[in-house]
C-alpha positions as CSV (number, residue, x, y, z in Angstrom):
1,Y,-0.1,0.1,0.3
2,L,1.4,3.3,-1.1
3,G,-1.1,6.1,-0.4
4,R,-5.1,6.7,-1.0
5,G,-6.5,10.4,-2.8
6,G,-9.3,11.3,-4.1
7,F,-9.9,8.7,-6.6
8,G,-8.2,5.3,-4.8
9,E,-5.6,3.8,-3.3
10,V,-2.3,3.0,-5.0
11,W,-0.5,0.2,-4.1
12,E,3.2,-1.3,-5.2
13,A,3.4,-5.0,-7.3
14,E,5.9,-6.7,-8.8
15,A,5.1,-7.7,-12.5
16,P,6.0,-10.7,-14.5
17,G,9.4,-10.5,-14.6
18,G,9.8,-8.9,-11.6
19,L,9.4,-5.1,-12.5
20,T,8.0,-3.4,-10.3
21,K,4.4,-1.1,-11.3
22,A,2.4,0.9,-9.6
23,V,-1.6,-0.1,-9.1
24,K,-4.5,2.2,-9.4
25,I,-7.7,0.5,-7.6
26,A,-10.8,3.6,-8.2
27,P,-14.3,2.9,-7.6
28,V,-16.6,3.2,-10.7
29,D,-20.2,3.0,-10.7
30,V,-21.2,0.7,-14.2
31,A,-24.1,2.5,-15.9
32,E,-26.6,0.4,-18.2
33,E,-25.0,2.5,-21.5
34,G,-21.1,1.9,-20.7
35,I,-18.7,3.2,-17.8
36,A,-19.8,6.5,-15.7
37,C,-16.2,7.8,-14.8
38,R,-14.3,10.6,-15.4
39,E,-11.3,8.8,-14.8
40,W,-11.9,6.1,-17.7
41,E,-12.6,8.8,-20.1
42,G,-9.2,10.3,-19.4
43,L,-7.5,7.6,-19.5
44,R,-9.1,7.0,-22.8
45,K,-7.5,10.7,-24.2
46,I,-4.7,10.1,-23.1
47,R,-3.8,6.3,-23.3
48,D,-0.9,7.1,-26.9
49,V,0.6,10.2,-25.3
50,R,4.3,9.9,-24.8
51,H,7.0,12.6,-22.9
52,P,9.6,11.7,-20.6
53,Y,8.2,13.6,-17.8
54,L,5.3,11.3,-17.7
55,L,4.7,7.7,-16.3
56,S,3.9,5.1,-19.1
57,I,0.3,3.7,-18.5
58,E,0.7,-0.4,-18.7
59,R,-3.0,-1.4,-19.2
60,F,-6.4,0.0,-17.6
61,E,-9.3,-2.6,-17.5
62,I,-12.4,-2.8,-15.5
63,I,-12.8,-5.2,-13.1
64,G,-16.3,-5.5,-11.0
65,H,-17.0,-2.5,-9.9
66,H,-13.0,-1.0,-9.9
67,L,-11.2,1.0,-12.3
68,V,-7.8,-1.0,-12.5
69,I,-4.7,1.0,-13.9
70,V,-0.9,-0.4,-14.3
71,M,1.5,2.2,-14.5
72,E,5.2,2.5,-14.3
73,M,6.3,3.4,-10.8
74,A,7.8,6.7,-10.0
75,E,11.0,6.5,-8.8
76,R,9.2,9.0,-5.6
77,S,6.3,10.9,-4.7
78,L,5.8,14.4,-6.2
79,A,5.7,15.7,-2.8
80,D,9.5,14.3,-2.0
81,R,11.0,16.2,-5.0
82,F,9.4,19.6,-4.8
83,N,10.9,19.5,-0.8
84,E,14.2,18.4,-2.5
85,C,14.0,21.5,-4.7
86,V,12.9,23.7,-1.6
87,R,15.8,22.1,0.4
88,Q,18.3,23.0,-3.1
89,S,17.0,26.7,-2.9
């Protein structure tokens, strides 16, 4: 367990081959016409974006009533990076 935010929890996991990944699990409502979830729509829009300052998204899917997102693990949190910059200034 790494933390909880407004849209769910993030866990550290070991993927096949021993790779470390971040797994975000967020509850969603499944509507009759499809999935009603802001995160899902956002993921659909950015899934092919590649940039050296963005973590890559490996996969995302709905399992039960949860959106599960598997992504590259960051070296540290944004708060840790911010504190590092403050100390350097």
